[in-house]
C-alpha positions in Angstrom: 48.4 102.4 61.4 45.7 99.7 60.5 46.5 100.1 56.8 50.2 99.5 57.4 49.5 96.4 59.5 47.4 95.0 56.6 50.3 95.6 54.2 52.7 94.0 56.8 50.5 90.9 57.2 50.3 90.5 53.5 54.1 90.6 53.4 54.3 87.9 56.0 52.2 85.5 53.8 54.7 86.0 51.0 57.7 85.1 53.0 59.7 81.9 52.2 61.5 79.9 54.8 65.1 81.0 55.0 67.4 78.3 53.9 69.7 77.0 56.6 73.1 78.5 56.6 75.7 79.4 59.2 74.9 82.7 60.8 78.6 83.5 60.8 78.3 83.8 57.0 75.7 86.5 57.2 75.7 88.2 60.6 76.9 91.7 61.3 77.4 92.8 57.7 75.0 95.6 56.7 75.6 96.5 53.1 74.0 99.9 53.5 76.0 101.0 56.6 79.0 103.4 56.2 78.9 104.8 59.8 81.9 106.7 61.0 80.5 109.3 63.3 76.9 109.7 64.5 74.2 110.9 66.8 71.4 111.4 64.3 68.6 109.7 62.4 70.0 106.4 60.9 69.6 106.0 57.1 67.4 103.1 56.1 69.3 99.8 56.2 72.1 101.0 58.4 71.2 98.7 61.3 69.2 95.9 59.6 69.0 93.7 62.8 67.1 96.4 64.7 63.5 95.5 65.4 60.5 97.3 67.0 58.3 95.5 69.5 54.8 96.7 69.6 51.5 96.0 71.3 48.1 97.7 71.1 49.6 100.9 72.5 52.4 101.0 69.9 56.2 100.7 70.3 57.4 99.7 73.7 60.9 98.2 73.3 63.6 97.5 70.8 65.4 94.2 70.0 67.9 92.6 67.6 67.5 89.9 65.1 70.1 87.2 65.8 69.1 84.5 63.2 66.2 84.0 60.8 63.7 83.3 63.6 64.9 84.6 66.9 65.1 88.1 68.5 67.3 89.1 71.4 65.7 91.5 73.9 65.7 92.5 77.6 63.7 90.6 80.2 62.3 93.8 81.8 60.4 94.6 78.6 58.0 91.8 79.4 57.3 92.6 83.1 53.8 93.9 82.2 53.4 92.8 78.5 51.5 89.7 77.4 53.7 88.0 74.8 50.7 87.0 72.7 49.9 90.7 72.0 53.4 91.5 70.7 54.1 92.2 67.0 57.7 92.4 65.8 58.5 94.8 63.0 61.7 94.1 61.0 63.2 96.5 58.4 61.4 99.4 60.0 62.7 103.0 59.7 59.9 105.2 60.8 57.3 104.8 63.5 54.9 107.1 61.7 55.5 106.9 57.9 55.1 103.9 55.7 58.1 101.5 55.5 58.5 99.8 52.1 61.2 97.5 53.4 59.5 96.2 56.5 57.9 92.9 57.4 56.2 91.9 60.6 55.8 88.8 62.7 53.9 87.6 65.7 55.7 85.9 68.6 55.2 82.2 69.5 57.5 82.1 72.5 59.2 84.4 75.0 62.1 83.0 77.1 63.1 85.1 80.1 66.4 84.2 81.8 65.6 82.2 84.9 67.8 84.3 87.1 66.5 87.6 86.0 66.2 90.0 89.0 63.7 92.8 88.4 65.1 94.7 91.4 68.7 94.8 90.4 68.3 94.2 86.6 70.8 91.4 86.8 70.5 88.9 83.9 68.2 91.3 82.0 67.9 89.2 78.9 65.2 87.4 76.9 64.7 85.6 73.6 61.7 85.9 71.3 60.8 83.2 68.7 59.1 84.6 65.6 56.0 82.8 64.2 57.9 82.0 61.0 61.4 82.5 59.4 62.3 85.7 57.7 64.1 86.3 54.4 67.3 88.3 54.7 67.5 91.5 52.6 69.6 94.7 52.7 67.2 95.9 55.4 66.7 92.7 57.4 69.8 90.9 58.5 71.1 89.3 61.8 73.8 90.8 64.0 76.8 88.9 65.3 77.0 88.3 69.1 80.0 88.8 71.4 81.4 85.4 72.3 82.1 84.4 75.9 85.8 85.4 75.9 85.3 88.9 74.5 86.8 92.0 76.2 85.4 95.5 76.0 88.0 97.9 77.5 87.1 101.3 78.8 86.8 103.8 75.9 85.9 101.2 73.3 83.6 102.7 70.7 80.0 101.4 70.5 76.8 102.4 68.8 73.3 102.3 70.3 70.1 102.4 68.2 66.4 102.7 68.9 63.3 104.8 68.8 63.6 105.9 72.4 63.0 109.2 74.1 65.2 111.9 72.5 64.2 114.6 75.0 61.0 115.7 73.2 59.1 112.4 73.1 59.6 109.1 71.2 61.6 109.5 68.0 59.7 108.8 64.8 62.8 107.7 62.9 65.3 105.1 64.0 68.0 107.0 65.9 71.7 106.1 66.3 74.2 107.4 68.8 77.9 106.7 69.4 79.0 106.2 73.0 82.2 104.9 74.6 82.4 101.9 76.9 82.7 102.9 80.6 84.6 100.2 82.6 82.7 98.3 85.3 84.9 99.7 88.0 84.1 103.2 87.1 80.5 102.4 86.6 80.3 100.9 90.0 81.8 104.0 91.5 79.2 106.1 89.6 76.2 104.0 90.6 77.4 102.8 94.0 79.7 99.8 94.6 77.8 96.5 94.1 75.2 97.9 91.7 77.0 96.8 88.5 77.6 93.1 88.2 79.8 91.1 85.8 76.7 90.5 83.8 76.5 94.2 82.9 78.5 96.5 80.7 78.3 100.3 80.8 78.6 103.0 78.1 78.1 106.8 77.9 79.7 110.2 78.3 80.5 111.7 81.7 78.7 114.9 80.7 75.5 112.9 79.8 73.3 113.8 76.9 74.1 110.8 74.7 72.8 107.5 75.8 70.0 105.0 75.4 66.7 106.0 76.9 63.1 105.0 77.5 61.8 103.1 74.5 65.3 101.9 73.5 65.1 99.1 76.1 66.0 95.7 74.7 67.8 97.2 71.8 71.4 96.5 70.8 74.7 98.2 71.6 77.2 97.1 68.9 80.9 97.5 68.1 82.7 97.0 64.8 85.7 94.6 64.4 87.2 93.5 61.1 84.3 94.6 59.1 81.7 92.9 61.4 79.2 94.4 63.8 79.1 92.5 67.1 76.5 93.1 69.7 78.1 93.8 73.1 75.1 94.8 75.1 71.3 94.9 75.5 69.8 98.2 76.6 68.8 97.7 80.3 68.7 101.0 82.3 70.0 104.5 82.5 69.1 107.6 80.4 71.9 110.1 79.5 72.4 111.6 83.0 75.8 113.2 83.8 78.1 110.7 85.6 75.5 107.9 85.2 76.3 105.9 82.1 73.8 103.7 80.4 73.8 100.1 81.7 73.5 97.2 79.3 73.3 93.4 79.7 76.7 92.0 78.8 75.9 89.6 75.9 79.2 87.7 76.1 78.1 86.2 79.5 75.2 84.4 77.8 76.7 82.4 74.9 76.0 79.1 76.5 72.5 80.0 77.7 71.5 81.4 74.2 72.8 78.3 72.4 71.0 76.0 74.9 67.7 77.7 73.9 68.4 77.9 70.2 69.5 74.4 69.2 69.4 74.8 65.4 70.7 77.5 63.1 72.5 79.0 66.1 73.5 82.7 66.2 77.0 83.7 65.0 79.2 84.3 68.0 82.5 86.2 67.5 85.2 87.1 70.0 85.6 90.8 70.3 89.1 91.7 71.5 90.0 95.2 72.7 93.5 96.4 72.0 96.0 98.1 74.3 95.4 98.1 78.1 92.3 98.7 80.1 92.5 102.0 81.9 89.5 101.0 84.1 91.8 98.8 86.1 93.3 101.8 87.8 90.0 103.3 88.9 89.4 103.4 92.6 86.7 104.7 94.9 85.4 104.0 98.4 84.4 100.4 98.9 85.9 99.2 95.6 88.6 96.5 96.1 91.9 97.3 94.5 93.1 95.3 91.6 96.3 93.5 92.8 97.2 91.5 89.7 96.4 92.5 86.1 94.2 90.3 83.9 96.1 88.5 81.2 94.8 87.1 77.9 95.1 83.5 79.3 92.5 84.0 82.0 89.2 82.3 81.6 87.1 85.1 83.1 85.0 87.1 80.7 85.6 90.5 82.4 88.4 92.3 84.1 86.3 93.6 86.9 86.6 91.9 90.3 83.4 90.8 92.0 82.5 92.6 95.2 80.8 91.0 98.2 78.9 93.5 100.3 76.6 93.0 103.3 73.0 92.5 102.2 70.8 95.6 102.0 68.4 95.5 104.9 65.1 97.3 105.3 63.2 99.1 107.9 66.1 100.9 109.6 65.7 104.6 110.5 68.8 105.6 112.5 67.4 109.1 113.1 64.0 108.0 114.3 63.3 107.5 118.0 59.5 107.3 117.7 58.0 105.2 120.6 54.8 106.8 121.9 53.2 110.2 121.8 55.2 113.0 120.2 54.2 115.8 117.9 53.6 116.2 114.2 57.0 117.9 113.7 59.1 115.7 111.6 62.9 116.0 111.4 65.2 115.0 108.5 65.7 111.3 108.4 62.8 110.4 110.6 61.1 108.5 107.8 64.0 107.8 105.3 61.8 105.7 102.9 59.3 108.5 102.4 59.2 109.6 98.7 57.4 112.5 97.0 55.8 111.7 93.6 55.8 114.7 91.3 54.0 115.0 88.0 55.5 117.7 85.8 57.3 119.1 88.8 54.3 119.3 91.2 53.7 117.1 94.2 50.8 114.7 93.7 51.2 111.8 96.0 53.4 110.1 98.6 55.3 106.8 98.2 57.9 104.6 99.8 61.3 103.2 98.7 60.7 99.4 99.0 63.6 98.0 96.9 67.0 99.1 95.6 65.4 101.0 92.7 61.6 100.8 93.2 58.9 102.9 94.9 55.5 101.7 96.2 52.5 104.0 95.9 48.7 104.0 95.3 47.4 103.2 91.8 44.9 106.0 92.1 47.7 108.5 91.8 48.1 107.6 88.2 44.4 107.7 87.2 44.9 110.8 85.1 48.3 109.9 83.6 50.7 106.9 83.8 53.1 108.4 81.2 56.5 107.8 82.8 58.2 110.9 81.3 55.8 113.1 83.3 56.8 111.6 86.6 59.8 112.1 89.0 60.4 110.9 92.5 62.1 112.8 95.3 63.9 110.9 98.1 65.4 112.3 101.3 63.0 115.3 101.2 61.6 117.0 104.4 60.1 120.2 103.0 58.1 120.8 99.8 59.2 124.4 100.0 62.7 125.3 101.1 66.1 123.7 101.2 66.6 119.9 101.5 70.3 119.2 101.5 69.9 115.4 101.6 67.3 114.9 98.8 67.8 113.1 95.5 65.5 113.4 92.5 65.2 110.5 90.0 63.3 109.9 86.9 60.8 107.0 86.5 61.4 104.3 83.8 58.3 102.2 84.3 55.0 102.2 86.2 53.3 98.9 86.9 49.8 98.8 88.4 48.2 95.9 90.2 44.8 94.7 89.0 42.7 93.5 91.9 38.9 94.0 92.3 39.3 96.6 95.1 42.1 99.0 96.1 45.2 98.8 93.8 48.8 99.7 94.2 51.6 100.8 91.9 55.3 100.1 91.6 57.6 102.7 90.0 61.0 101.6 88.7 63.6 104.3 89.0 66.2 105.4 86.5 69.1 104.8 88.9 69.7 103.4 92.4 70.1 106.0 95.1 72.9 105.8 97.5 71.7 104.7 100.9 72.2 107.2 103.7 70.6 108.1 107.1 68.1 110.0 105.0 67.3 107.5 102.2 66.5 103.9 103.3 64.0 101.2 102.2 61.1 100.1 104.4 60.2 96.5 104.9 57.0 95.2 103.4 54.5 93.3 105.6 54.3 89.8 104.2 51.8 88.5 106.7 52.9 89.7 110.1 50.5 90.1 112.9 50.0 93.6 114.3 48.0 93.1 117.5 45.2 95.4 118.5 46.7 98.4 120.4 49.9 98.3 118.4 51.2 101.8 117.7 51.6 102.7 114.0 52.3 105.9 112.1 51.5 107.5 108.8 53.3 110.5 107.1 52.7 112.7 104.1 52.7 116.1 102.5 49.5 118.0 101.7 48.9 121.7 100.9 48.0 123.7 103.9 49.9 121.6 106.4 53.4 122.0 107.7 53.5 125.7 107.5 54.9 127.8 104.7 57.6 125.2 104.0 55.0 122.4 103.9 57.2 120.2 106.1 56.4 116.4 106.1 53.7 115.6 108.7 53.4 112.5 110.7 50.4 111.0 112.5 50.3 108.5 115.3 47.5 105.9 115.5 46.9 102.4 116.7 45.6 99.1 115.4 41.9 98.4 116.2 39.5 95.6 115.6 38.1 95.7 112.0 34.7 94.4 113.1 33.0 92.7 110.1 35.9 93.4 107.7 38.3 90.6 106.9 41.4 90.9 109.2 43.4 88.9 106.7 42.8 91.4 103.9 42.5 94.6 105.9 44.2 96.4 108.8 42.1 98.9 110.8 43.3 101.9 112.9 42.0 104.7 114.9 41.0 107.7 112.8 43.4 110.4 111.5 43.1 113.0 108.8 44.2 112.0 105.2 44.3 114.4 102.3 44.9 113.9 98.6 48.6 114.6 98.9 49.0 111.9 101.5 47.7 109.2 99.1 50.3 106.6 98.3 52.1 107.0 101.6 52.6 104.3 104.2 50.9 103.0 107.3 54.0 102.1 109.3 54.3 99.7 112.3 57.5 98.8 114.2 58.2 95.2 115.1 61.4 93.5 116.4 63.4 96.7 115.7 62.4 97.1 112.1 59.7 99.3 110.5 57.2 97.5 108.3 54.7 99.0 105.8 51.3 97.5 106.7 49.3 99.4 104.1 49.3 102.0 101.3 47.3 105.1 102.2 44.5 106.4 100.0 42.6 109.7 100.1 39.4 109.1 102.0 36.1 108.4 100.0 32.7 109.4 101.4 32.2 105.9 102.8 35.6 105.9 104.4 34.9 109.3 106.0 31.8 107.9 107.5 33.8 105.0 109.0 36.3 107.6 110.3 33.4 109.3 112.2 33.0 106.0 114.1 36.7 106.2 115.0 37.9 103.4 112.7 39.8 103.6 109.4 40.3 100.5 107.2 43.1 99.9 104.8 44.0 97.0 102.4 47.0 95.1 103.8 50.2 95.2 101.8 50.4 91.4 102.3 47.3 90.9 100.2 49.4 92.1 97.2 52.2 89.6 97.8 52.0 87.8 94.5 52.0 91.1 92.5 54.9 92.5 94.6 57.1 89.4 94.2 56.4 89.3 90.4 57.2 93.0 90.0 60.1 93.4 92.5 61.5 89.9 92.8 62.7 88.8 96.3 61.6 91.3 98.9 64.1 93.0 101.2 64.6 91.4 104.6 64.8 93.2 108.0 67.8 93.1 110.2 68.1 89.8 112.1 67.9 90.4 115.8 70.8 88.1 116.3 73.1 90.2 114.1 75.8 92.2 115.7 75.1 95.9 116.2 78.0 96.8 113.8 76.3 95.0 111.0 72.9 96.8 111.1 73.9 100.4 110.4 73.3 100.6 106.7 74.8 104.0 105.8 77.9 102.3 104.4 75.9 100.3 101.8 75.5 101.6 98.3 72.9 100.7 95.7 
C-alpha cells in the first residue's frame, strides 16, 4: 500500500490546474460507460466521479467528484474521522491491486451541513475541498447534480456504486448495482411514519439483497437522462434488508446550499424529470396522511410527499413497569423496554440501552477485542436469552463510536434501521446533570450466564444512592452493593424522577479494586452526565422526558414510530 501511495503522490505533483469551464459541459458523461443492466464489478472508467475516502485504517466511505476541486459526501462519514487524515483517491478501481489511472489528493476543508442531525440522519450531506485541482480524464470526471425542481417517481431506475460490504466483507473492486426508487410515502410506511423526511430519497427492492451497504456511505446514487448521469442521492443508511430500502440524502434539496459553498466553477445542476404518474401517491398506511390533491408540474415543492407532524418522541416511559420499592428479581416483558442485548457473531456479550431513535449506549470495554461493526448485532425487546421472545427486534450495527476520556469510557452504536416504538421497545432518558439524593431507589438490569434459570431471563437489581465519600460527586454516583458479572457490562443504572426513568450510569464488570469497594457496601460509577459533550456530538439533541404538565393522553408513546 505504501508503494502505491508513493506513486499516487508523484502523480499529484504532475497535475496541472484544470482550466475553468462550465461543469455542464463536462459533467455526467463517462465515455467508458455502456451500462444497461448490472449488479456486478464495474469496468474501469464506468463511474469516473466515484472516489474512495481513506484514512490510516483504509477505505471508510465513498464520495463523488462534482467539479475539479470538490467532492460530495455524507456528513455521517466524518462523525469520528479527522479531516486532516483523509486521502481522496480518484480514478480508483481496486482497493488491493495497482490502479494505473488513479490520482490522490489530501483534503483542505470539510463542510458539514449545519442542520445535520446524527440521530435522524436528516441533512446528511458534506462537501470536501481537495488540496489542488484535478485534470479530467476518461477515468476522472464530475457527475451532474439533480437541480432543485427534480422529480424522482416511484420505480425510477438508479445505480449505486461503491466498495461497500457485499456480504463477505468489503469488495476489492468497485461494485455497481441497479435499484429502483421507492417513493417517500412507501418508505415512511416501511421505516415508521416520520422517519423519512423530504430531504431523503429511498431506493431498493422489496425482497432486499440489492442495496448500498457499509463502506458505500457517502457515495452516489445516479440516474440517466438524455445521455447524462445525474446524482439523485448520497448513500446515508440502510443495507439491503427486505422491506427496508436504502435511504439516501436527496441532492436536489441542496442546490442553493452547495452553490453558496462553492462560489466559483460551480457544479452542473440538471433538472431530472420523471415521466408518467407517481404511483407512490396512492400508498397508505397507519399514521400517514392521505394525499387529497395531486402534485402538478407547476408546484414549487421539490417532492410529492407531504410532510407529517407527529408528537415528539419522549424518553423514560415504561408502561409495563410498576417498580416502586422492594420486589423480586423476576422481570416481565416490557419492564425495562430500553434494555438491549449486544451480540458478537450471534452470542451475547454485553448489555446496552436504547437512548435515541437509532442509537444504543453501552460500555467501551465491550469492544476491547473487536469493534468491527459487521460482527455486532443488537436485540431490542428481549426478555430471555434462551426461549421465545415475541416482541423482540434484531438490528445490525452501522457504526461504533467510542469516547476517549482518561477513565471509564462509553460507546454509541448506530443501528441500521429505526425500530418501531412499542410497550416493549422505548428509549431511556440520559442524565444530564440531575441530582439523585442519597437514599434514592435505583435499579440495574442485565443478562449473564448462570442467572435467570435455563431461559436466562433478564435479571433486575434494586439498590439506592449512597454518599461517595472522597470520590467526586459531580463525576461519580455511588450505590449500595449488588452483583455485576461480565454479561451485565454496558447495562444501565436507572433512577426514576418526576415520572420518567433516567440512566445515571453505564455499568461495568467489577475490577478487583471495585470488588474491594463493594465489600465496604459501596459501588461507584462514572455519571453519564460527565460524557455530555461526547453524547451531544455523537447523538445530537438528546431526547426529552415527558413534561409533567402534559395531558395523560399525550404521554403514551406506543403510537409513535421511528
